[in-house]
C-alpha positions in Angstrom: 0.2 0.4 0.2 2.6 2.1 -0.7 1.1 5.5 -2.2 2.5 7.1 -5.8 2.7 9.9 -5.2 4.1 12.3 -1.5 1.9 12.1 1.4 1.5 15.7 2.9 3.1 15.5 6.3 6.4 17.0 7.6 8.8 14.7 6.0 7.2 15.3 2.0 7.0 18.8 3.0 10.6 19.9 3.4 11.8 17.4 1.1 9.9 19.8 -1.5 11.5 22.7 0.1 14.4 20.6 -0.9 13.4 21.0 -4.1 11.9 24.1 -5.2 15.0 26.5 -3.6 17.3 23.7 -6.5 14.8 24.0 -9.2 14.2 28.3 -8.0 18.3 28.7 -8.8 17.6 26.9 -12.9 17.2 29.6 -15.5 14.9 29.1 -18.4 13.1 25.8 -17.6 9.5 25.7 -16.2 8.1 24.4 -13.6 4.4 22.9 -13.0 2.0 20.0 -11.5 2.5 18.1 -9.8 6.5 18.5 -10.6 6.3 22.0 -9.1 4.1 20.7 -6.5 5.4 17.3 -5.4 2.0 16.6 -4.8 -1.2 15.0 -6.7 -2.9 16.6 -9.0 -5.6 15.7 -10.1 -5.4 15.7 -14.6 -7.8 17.9 -15.3 -6.6 20.6 -14.0 -2.7 20.1 -14.4 -4.1 20.5 -18.6 -5.2 23.7 -17.8 -2.2 25.3 -15.4 0.4 24.1 -18.6 -2.2 25.5 -21.1 -2.4 29.0 -19.5 1.0 28.8 -18.3 2.2 28.3 -22.3 0.2 30.6 -22.6 1.5 33.4 -21.0 4.8 32.4 -21.8 4.6 31.9 -25.5 3.5 36.2 -25.4 
């Protein structure tokens, strides 16, 4: 019964903060959805967020 997505607990929140600090140092890279926030999302909202981000970046 191992979860496939990070469980919202102190350990995973700490891990997320470490990943975010590394990601914030990257240039010309966009992180979005599950990867960016290190948590579970239903796919429909993630697709909408990706489309919105693409429109913002392509302007």
